[in-house]
C-alpha positions in Angstrom: -5.7 -5.1 29.8 -7.5 -5.8 26.5 -5.6 -7.7 23.9 -5.7 -6.6 20.2 -3.6 -9.1 18.2 -4.6 -10.1 14.7 -4.3 -13.7 13.7 -3.1 -14.2 10.2 -2.9 -17.5 8.4 0.6 -17.9 7.0 0.8 -20.4 4.1 4.0 -22.1 3.2 5.3 -20.5 -0.1 6.3 -23.0 -2.7 9.2 -21.3 -4.5 12.0 -22.7 -6.6 15.2 -21.1 -5.7 17.8 -20.1 -8.3 20.7 -17.6 -8.5 20.0 -14.2 -10.1 22.5 -11.4 -10.7 22.8 -9.0 -7.8 24.6 -5.7 -7.4 25.7 -4.9 -3.8 26.0 -1.4 -2.4 29.5 -0.2 -1.6 30.2 -0.4 2.1 31.0 3.3 2.2 27.9 4.2 0.3 29.9 5.2 -2.8 28.2 3.2 -5.6 29.1 2.9 -9.2 25.9 3.2 -11.1 25.6 1.8 -14.7 24.3 4.1 -17.4 21.3 1.8 -17.8 19.6 -0.5 -15.4 16.4 -2.7 -15.9 15.1 -5.0 -13.2 13.4 -7.1 -15.9 16.9 -8.4 -16.8 17.1 -9.9 -13.3 13.8 -11.7 -13.9 12.1 -10.0 -10.9 9.5 -7.9 -12.7 6.0 -9.5 -13.2 3.9 -8.9 -16.3 1.9 -5.8 -17.0 -1.7 -6.0 -15.8 -4.8 -4.0 -16.3 -6.5 -2.0 -13.5 -9.7 -1.9 -15.6 -12.2 0.9 -15.0 -11.3 1.4 -11.3 -8.9 3.9 -9.8 -6.7 1.3 -8.4 -3.3 2.2 -10.0 -1.9 2.6 -6.5 -2.8 -1.0 -5.7 -1.3 -2.3 -8.9 1.9 -0.3 -8.4 2.2 -1.5 -4.8 1.5 -5.2 -5.6 3.9 -5.1 -8.5 6.6 -3.6 -6.2 5.8 -6.3 -3.6 6.1 -9.1 -6.2 9.5 -7.7 -7.3 10.7 -7.4 -3.7 9.6 -10.9 -2.9 11.2 -12.5 -5.9 14.4 -10.6 -5.2 14.3 -11.7 -1.5 13.8 -15.4 -2.5 16.6 -15.3 -5.1 14.2 -16.5 -7.8 12.5 -15.2 -10.9 9.0 -14.8 -12.3 9.6 -17.4 -15.0 10.4 -20.0 -12.3 7.5 -19.1 -9.9 4.8 -17.3 -11.9 4.3 -15.3 -8.7 1.0 -13.4 -9.0 -0.5 -11.5 -6.0 -3.9 -10.0 -5.5 -4.5 -6.3 -6.2 -8.2 -6.8 -5.3 -7.4 -7.9 -1.7 -4.9 -5.0 -1.2 -7.2 -2.4 -2.6 -10.3 -3.5 -0.7 -8.9 -3.9 2.8 -6.5 -0.9 2.6 -9.6 1.2 2.0 -12.1 -0.6 4.3 -12.3 0.0 8.1 -11.9 -2.6 10.8 -15.3 -4.3 11.2 -17.6 -3.3 14.0 -16.9 -6.1 16.6 -17.6 -5.5 20.3 -14.6 -7.8 21.1 -12.2 -5.7 19.1 -11.1 -2.4 20.7 -9.9 -1.2 17.3 -13.3 -1.7 15.7 -14.2 1.0 13.2 -10.7 2.3 12.6 -9.8 3.1 9.0 -11.3 4.7 6.0 -15.1 5.2 5.8 -17.0 6.2 2.6 -19.9 8.5 2.4 -21.0 6.6 -0.6 -23.1 3.5 0.0 -21.6 2.0 -3.2 -20.3 -1.4 -2.3 -17.3 -0.9 -4.6 -16.3 2.5 -3.1 -12.9 1.2 -1.9 -11.9 0.6 -5.5 -13.4 3.8 -7.1 -11.8 6.7 -5.4 -8.1 6.0 -5.6 -5.2 5.7 -3.1 -1.5 6.4 -2.4 1.5 4.3 -1.3 0.7 4.7 2.3 -2.5 2.8 1.7 -0.9 -0.5 0.8 2.3 0.0 2.9 0.3 0.4 6.0 -1.7 -2.7 5.2 1.4 -4.8 4.6 3.0 -3.4 7.7 0.1 -4.7 9.8 0.8 -8.3 8.7 -2.1 -8.2 6.2 -1.3 -9.5 2.7 -0.1 -9.7 0.1 -2.0 -12.8 -0.9 -2.2 -15.0 -4.1 -4.2 -13.7 -7.0 -6.0 -17.0 -7.3 -7.5 -16.5 -3.8 -9.0 -13.1 -4.7 -8.9 -12.6 -8.5 -9.4 -9.1 -10.0 -13.1 -9.3 -10.8 -16.4 -9.2 -9.0 -18.0 -12.1 -7.3 -20.0 -13.1 -10.4 -17.2 -12.4 -12.9 -19.5 -10.1 -14.8 -17.9 -8.4 -17.8 -19.0 -5.4 -19.9 -19.4 -7.2 -23.2 -21.8 -9.7 -21.7 -23.7 -6.8 -20.1 -24.3 -5.2 -23.5 -25.2 -8.5 -25.1 -28.1 -8.9 -22.8 -30.7 -6.1 -23.6 -32.1 -6.1 -20.1 -28.7 -5.3 -18.5 -27.8 -3.1 -21.5 -30.8 -0.9 -20.8 -29.7 -0.5 -17.2 -26.2 0.6 -18.3 -27.5 3.0 -20.9 -29.8 4.6 -18.2 -26.8 4.9 -15.9 -24.6 6.5 -18.6 -27.2 8.9 -20.0 -29.4 9.7 -17.0 -27.3 8.8 -14.0 -29.9 6.5 -12.6 -31.0 2.8 -12.9 -34.6 3.5 -11.9 -37.1 3.4 -14.8 -37.2 2.3 -18.4 -35.5 4.3 -21.2 -38.9 5.4 -22.4 -39.8 6.7 -19.0 -36.5 8.5 -18.5 -36.5 10.1 -21.9 -40.0 11.4 -21.3 -39.0 12.8 -17.8 -36.0 14.6 -19.4 -37.8 16.0 -22.5 -36.3 19.4 -21.9 -32.8 17.9 -22.0 -33.1 16.0 -25.3 -30.5 18.0 -27.1 -27.8 17.6 -24.4 -28.6 13.8 -24.2 -28.2 13.5 -27.9 -24.9 15.4 -27.9 -23.7 13.1 -25.1 -24.5 10.0 -27.2 -22.5 11.5 -30.1 -19.5 12.4 -27.8 -19.4 8.8 -26.6 -19.2 7.5 -30.1 -22.8 6.3 -30.7 -23.9 6.1 -34.4 -27.5 7.1 -35.0 -29.5 6.7 -38.2 -29.3 9.4 -40.9 -32.0 12.1 -40.3 -32.2 11.4 -36.5 -31.3 14.5 -34.4 -31.7 15.9 -30.9 -35.3 16.8 -31.6 -36.7 13.6 -33.1 -34.7 10.6 -31.7 -36.8 8.0 -29.9 -36.0 5.7 -26.9 -35.6 2.9 -29.3 -33.1 4.9 -31.4 -31.2 5.5 -28.2 -31.3 1.9 -27.2 -30.1 0.5 -30.5 -27.3 3.1 -30.9 -25.9 2.8 -27.4 -26.2 -1.0 -27.4 -24.3 -1.2 -30.7 -21.7 1.2 -29.3 -21.2 -0.9 -26.1 -20.8 -4.2 -28.1 -18.4 -2.5 -30.5 -16.3 -1.0 -27.8 -16.0 -4.0 -25.5 -15.5 -6.5 -28.3 -12.2 -4.8 -28.8 -11.3 -4.2 -25.2 -13.4 -6.0 -22.7 -13.4 -5.3 -19.0 -14.8 -6.9 -15.9 -17.8 -5.0 -14.8 -17.4 -2.4 -12.1 -21.1 -2.9 -11.3 -20.5 -6.4 -10.0 -19.8 -6.9 -6.3 -16.1 -6.7 -5.8 -16.2 -6.7 -2.0 -14.4 -9.4 0.1 -15.8 -10.9 3.4 -14.3 -9.4 6.6 -13.0 -12.7 7.7 -10.5 -12.7 4.8 -8.9 -9.5 6.0 -6.1 -11.1 8.1 -5.0 -13.5 5.4 -1.3 -13.5 4.4 1.0 -15.9 2.6 4.1 -16.0 4.7 5.7 -12.8 3.4 5.8 -9.6 5.5 7.0 -6.2 4.5 10.5 -5.7 6.0 10.9 -2.0 5.0 8.7 0.6 3.5 11.2 3.4 2.8 9.9 6.8 2.0 12.4 8.4 -0.4 13.1 12.1 -0.3 11.5 14.2 -3.0 13.4 13.9 -6.3 12.0 17.2 -7.4 13.4 20.4 -5.9 10.6 22.9 -5.3 10.6 26.5 -4.1 7.3 28.0 -3.0 5.6 25.0 -4.5 7.2 25.4 -7.9 9.6 23.0 -9.6 13.2 24.4 -9.8 15.3 21.3 -10.6 16.2 17.7 -9.8 17.9 16.5 -6.6 20.6 14.2 -8.1 21.5 12.8 -4.7 18.0 11.5 -4.3 18.2 10.1 -7.8 21.2 8.1 -6.7 19.3 6.9 -3.6 16.5 5.7 -5.8 19.0 4.0 -8.2 20.6 2.2 -5.2 17.2 0.9 -4.0 16.5 -0.4 -7.5 19.9 -2.1 -7.8 19.3 -3.8 -4.4 16.3 -5.6 -5.9 13.7 -3.7 -3.9 10.3 -2.9 -5.4 9.6 0.8 -6.0 6.6 2.9 -6.8 6.2 6.5 -7.8 3.4 9.0 -8.6 3.3 11.6 -11.4 0.7 13.4 -13.5 -0.6 11.5 -16.5 -2.4 13.3 -19.2 -2.1 13.2 -22.9 -0.5 16.6 -23.2 2.7 15.0 -21.8 2.4 11.5 -23.4 4.3 11.0 -26.7 2.9 7.8 -28.2 5.6 7.4 -30.8 8.3 6.7 -28.2 6.1 5.6 -25.2 7.5 8.5 -23.2 6.0 10.9 -20.6 7.2 14.4 -19.7 5.1 17.0 -17.8 6.6 20.4 -18.5 4.3 22.3 -16.1 3.7 22.0 -12.4 0.7 19.8 -11.8 -0.6 17.5 -9.1 0.2 13.8 -9.3 -2.8 11.7 -10.4 -1.3 8.3 -11.3 0.9 5.7 -9.6 3.2 3.1 -11.3 6.0 0.7 -10.5 9.5 2.0 -11.1 11.8 -0.7 -12.5 14.9 1.0 -14.0 16.6 4.0 -15.7 18.6 5.1 -18.7 20.8 8.2 -18.2 21.3 8.6 -21.9 17.7 8.4 -23.0 17.4 11.4 -25.3 15.3 14.4 -24.3 14.2 14.5 -28.0 12.1 11.4 -27.3 9.8 13.5 -25.1 7.2 16.0 -26.3 5.0 18.1 -24.0 2.4 20.0 -25.9 0.3 22.6 -24.2 -1.7 25.5 -25.8 0.2 25.0 -29.0 3.6 25.2 -27.3 5.9 22.1 -27.6 8.4 21.6 -24.8 11.2 19.0 -24.3 13.1 18.3 -21.0 16.2 20.4 -20.4 18.4 17.3 -20.3 18.6 13.6 -21.1 17.7 10.7 -18.8 14.6 8.8 -17.8 13.0 6.4 -15.4 11.7 3.1 -16.8 8.2 2.5 -15.4 5.6 -0.3 -15.5 2.0 0.9 -16.0 -1.3 -0.9 -15.2 -3.3 -0.2 -18.3 -2.6 -3.5 -20.1 -0.5 -4.1 -23.2 -0.6 -5.5 -26.7 2.1 -8.1 -26.3 0.7 -9.8 -23.2 -2.9 -8.8 -23.1 -5.5 -9.1 -20.4 -7.7 -12.2 -19.9 -11.4 -11.6 -19.2 -13.5 -14.7 -18.8 -11.1 -16.8 -20.9 -10.7 -14.3 -23.8 -7.5 -12.2 -24.1 -7.9 -8.5 -24.9 -5.2 -6.0 -25.8 -4.6 -2.4 -24.9 -2.4 0.2 -26.6 -0.1 2.1 -24.3 3.7 2.4 -23.8 6.9 1.5 -25.5 6.6 -0.6 -28.6 8.6 -3.8 -29.0 10.3 -5.2 -32.1 6.8 -6.4 -33.4 5.5 -2.8 -32.9 3.2 -4.0 -30.1 2.9 -1.7 -27.1 4.3 -3.2 -24.0 2.7 -1.3 -21.1 6.1 0.1 -20.0 7.1 3.7 -20.6 9.9 6.2 -20.1 9.4 9.1 -17.6 11.8 12.0 -17.8 14.1 12.7 -14.9 13.0 16.3 -15.4 9.3 15.6 -15.1 7.9 18.3 -12.8 5.2 16.2 -11.1 7.2 13.1 -9.9 6.8 12.3 -6.2 5.8 9.9 -3.5 8.6 7.4 -4.3 8.5 4.5 -1.9 10.8 1.4 -1.8 9.6 -1.9 -0.5 11.5 -5.0 0.8 10.1 -8.2 2.2 11.0 -11.0 4.6 9.9 -14.6 5.0 11.4 -15.0 8.4 8.2 -14.0 10.2 6.1 -17.1 9.4 5.2 -20.4 10.9 3.3 -23.6 10.2 0.4 -22.4 12.4 0.4 -18.7 11.4 1.7 -15.4 12.5 0.3 -13.2 15.2 0.9 -9.4 14.6 0.3 -7.0 17.5 -0.8 -3.7 16.1 -2.9 -0.6 17.1 -2.5 1.6 14.0 -4.6 0.8 11.0 -5.1 4.2 9.4 -3.1 4.9 6.3 -0.3 7.5 6.9 -1.8 10.2 4.7 -0.3 12.8 7.0 2.3 12.8 9.8 3.5 15.2 12.4 7.0 15.1 14.0 8.8 17.1 16.6 12.4 17.4 17.7 13.6 17.7 21.3 16.9 18.2 23.1 15.9 16.0 26.0 15.2 12.3 25.8 11.9 11.3 24.2 10.6 7.8 23.8 7.5 6.2 22.5 6.1 2.8 23.4 3.2 0.4 22.8 2.1 -2.1 25.4 0.5 -5.4 24.4 -1.1 -8.4 26.1 0.1 -11.8 24.8 -2.6 -13.9 23.2 -2.2 -17.6 22.9 1.0 -19.5 23.2 3.2 -17.3 21.2 6.8 -16.1 21.0 8.0 -12.8 19.7 10.5 -12.9 16.8 10.4 -9.3 15.4 9.3 -5.8 16.2 8.4 -2.9 13.9 8.9 0.8 14.2 8.1 3.9 12.2 10.8 6.5 11.7 10.3 10.2 10.9 13.8 11.3 10.0 16.5 10.4 7.6 19.7 8.7 8.7 18.3 8.2 12.2 19.8 6.3 15.1 17.1 4.1 16.6 17.1 2.2 19.9 14.6 -0.6 20.5 13.9 -2.2 23.9 11.4 -5.0 24.7 10.2 -5.5 28.2 8.2 -8.6 29.5 5.9 -9.0 32.4 5.3 -5.4 33.2 4.9 -4.7 36.9 3.2 -1.2 36.7 1.8 1.3 34.3 5.2 2.3 32.8 6.2 0.5 29.6 9.7 -0.1 31.0 8.6 -1.5 34.4 9.1 -5.2 33.4 12.0 -7.5 32.6 14.3 -6.1 29.8 14.6 -9.0 27.4 15.8 -7.4 24.2 17.8 -4.3 23.3 19.3 -3.1 20.0 20.6 0.0 18.4 20.6 0.5 14.6 21.0 3.1 11.9 18.0 3.5 9.6 18.6 5.6 6.5 15.0 6.4 5.5 11.7 7.5 6.9 9.1 4.9 6.9 8.2 1.5 8.5 10.9 -0.9 9.4 11.0 -4.4 10.9 13.8 -5.4 13.3 14.4 -9.1 13.9 15.1 -10.2 17.4 18.3 -12.1 18.1 16.3 -15.0 19.3 12.6 -15.7 20.0 11.2 -14.3 23.2 8.5 -16.2 25.0 5.6 -14.3 26.6 3.0 -16.2 28.6 -0.6 -16.0 27.5 -2.3 -13.0 29.2 1.0 -11.4 30.3 1.9 -8.0 29.1 5.0 -6.9 27.1 6.1 -3.6 25.6 8.2 -2.3 22.7 10.0 1.0 23.5 11.5 3.1 20.7 13.9 6.1 20.6 14.7 7.9 17.4 17.6 10.4 17.3 18.8 12.5 14.4 22.5 12.9 13.3 22.5 16.2 15.1 21.5 14.5 18.4 17.9 15.7 18.5 15.3 13.2 19.7 12.5 12.8 17.2 8.9 11.9 18.0 6.2 11.4 15.4 2.6 10.4 15.0 0.2 9.7 12.2 -2.7 12.1 12.0 -6.0 12.4 10.0 -8.6 15.1 9.6 -11.3 14.7 12.2 -14.6 13.1 11.2 -16.4 16.4 11.9 -14.0 18.4 9.7 -14.2 15.7 6.9 -18.0 15.7 6.9 -17.9 19.5 6.3 -15.1 19.6 3.8 -15.0 16.2 2.0 -17.6 14.7 -0.4 -15.8 11.3 -0.5 -14.7 9.8 2.9 -13.5 10.3 6.4 -11.0 8.4 8.5 -11.5 7.1 12.1 -8.7 6.6 14.5 -9.3 4.6 17.7 -6.9 5.3 20.6 -7.7 3.6 23.9 -6.1 3.8 27.4 -3.1 1.6 28.0 -2.0 1.2 24.4 0.5 3.9 23.5 2.8 5.9 25.8 5.1 8.8 25.4 8.2 9.6 27.6 8.9 13.3 28.0 10.4 15.3 30.8 11.4 12.1 32.6 7.8 10.8 32.9 5.7 8.3 31.0 2.3 9.5 29.9 -0.5 7.5 28.3 -0.9 8.8 24.7 -4.7 8.7 25.2 -4.3 11.8 27.4 -1.0 13.2 26.1 -2.2 13.7 22.5 -4.5 16.5 23.7 -1.5 18.7 24.0 -0.5 18.2 20.4 -4.0 18.3 19.0 -4.4 21.8 20.5 -1.7 22.9 18.0 -3.6 21.3 15.1 -7.3 21.3 16.1 -8.7 19.9 12.8 -6.7 16.7 13.2 -6.8 13.6 15.4 -3.8 11.3 16.1 -3.5 7.6 15.8 -1.6 5.2 18.1 2.2 5.0 17.6 3.4 2.9 14.7 5.1 0.3 16.8 4.3 -3.4 16.3 5.4 -6.8 17.3 5.3 -10.1 15.5 5.0 -13.6 16.9 4.9 -17.0 15.4 1.8 -18.7 16.7 2.5 -22.1 18.3 0.9 -24.6 20.5 4.3 -25.7 21.9 4.8 -25.2 25.6 6.3 -21.9 26.5 9.4 -21.3 28.4 10.0 -18.4 30.8 13.5 -18.4 32.0 12.7 -16.4 35.2 10.0 -18.8 36.3 12.0 -21.8 35.2 14.9 -20.6 37.2 12.7 -20.0 40.2 11.3 -23.5 40.0 14.8 -25.0 39.7 15.9 -23.0 42.8 12.9 -24.3 44.7 13.6 -27.9 43.7 17.2 -27.6 44.6 16.1 -26.2 48.0 13.8 -29.1 48.6 16.5 -31.6 47.6 19.1 -29.9 49.8 16.7 -30.0 52.7 16.1 -33.7 52.3 19.8 -34.4 52.2 20.4 -32.3 55.3 17.7 -34.2 57.2 19.1 -37.6 56.1 22.6 -36.6 57.4 21.1 -35.4 60.7 19.3 -38.7 61.1 
């Protein structure tokens, strides 16, 4: 059987430990929630950053949540550690497929871009499942200093406009959507579009000499006006250039820092919707979200950001109409008494306010005026969010409980127990982001399993499962040295039952390390059962490549499922998922399924392995030999 482990380098984290306030959940689940709560008061929220000109809000929200969760887990604060993790590493590898490698059976799995643009993984956006699936695979998060948020040459937009050669290239890109040809040549080729080009320059803010209009402007007029505009704009608010090469070498994919995502909890929808329309707020879910915040977990949410719903005076957001979410931020607290009068939604001349008080406190990724963003040693400031006592915008904002676009709330927690001086070895077959999932319920027993082959001298110390229901009862079994095709045909070496409250990805630590000899097989078998006693089976799915090529202009996703990897137990029989998924695909022909989201984690070690079965056998043989020798001596 082919082995598909991923070797990650686990660095020892140097953290100073201190006590921070904590609020524990009531054992019966009945919590007393304060009227206001702010994770910044615990010291576990890192400073506001700037996503620059890329659509990477999802990566900034996810990394911010990871930083908060890690600081909380370690019992320390940002002030003591200056913890800063890399958004660039998360954004790039979450949106980049496994490299084509003939020795890797999962080669090619992941998101592929139709665009040949090297920075495509940063341009087209993402969702929580992009970063949570990456972290779940034992990949990242990693220190910012290893992969800072800029291109390989640290090019910035101000420097680009200060060099006329590169300024001309940017002007051509902006006005003609090409970088081929001089401005003189391009203007001549587009003689019939002069007026629209001129209007575009004015709309961007260019200032042309008096008397110059859409009929008589020259290429030099265009060059001077657009260059002046660029220098003026980026002198105030500079950015690292998105035209630099932001890619990261493939060999840096499986780099981590000793922290692994423990839980990626998918919260229920806080908005109640009927026939796709908002009808109210689910206050039980609001309490669930508050509980996760108070536990010190890192949370993200998505909502629709447009300036119809943003009230600059108070740094508040309220969307009064049903719209699709288009932005992701970190959620850090709440205020039940935050007045509805602090919100203002203006659309078509109509001003709306929420039907009640209360708001979420969120951390954005568009920079701030009090902290600023450093670009090549110079600090630049951005105006968004709540203003502090000095009237500087902080980058934080209030989002009404009654906002009609809130969704995709996910809670992250982390562990440092899966680490070792020589690295960690994750075993994983699913690398596609969980954009969509299917799940089914059955009366009879249903199980799923992944079978792996041990690589190197390793021992297992944790497994991971994906759940598809809420308040599920989950049973995990680990088998070693399989004797046949069935995942449960080996020696049962671990068994555990646990209650898991949320959908999502969850690590279960083993009671003690389990040694598996190099080249030997082992399996992780999972059962999920609802409170009603139904067995739940689920699988991640993506639109097929053929369907995506016909209906998408952006990307397609590849799943790689091979024989002998994932198995499903139904009707008393184990079946290889490579064959069994045909039955489910027939119900949804435009989709393809991925392997089951079951993983195993091992600390890599060169220490000799111990297998109690074989050790016991050797001891019995030695005792037999010794006994035979004594018998012969007595007979003599």
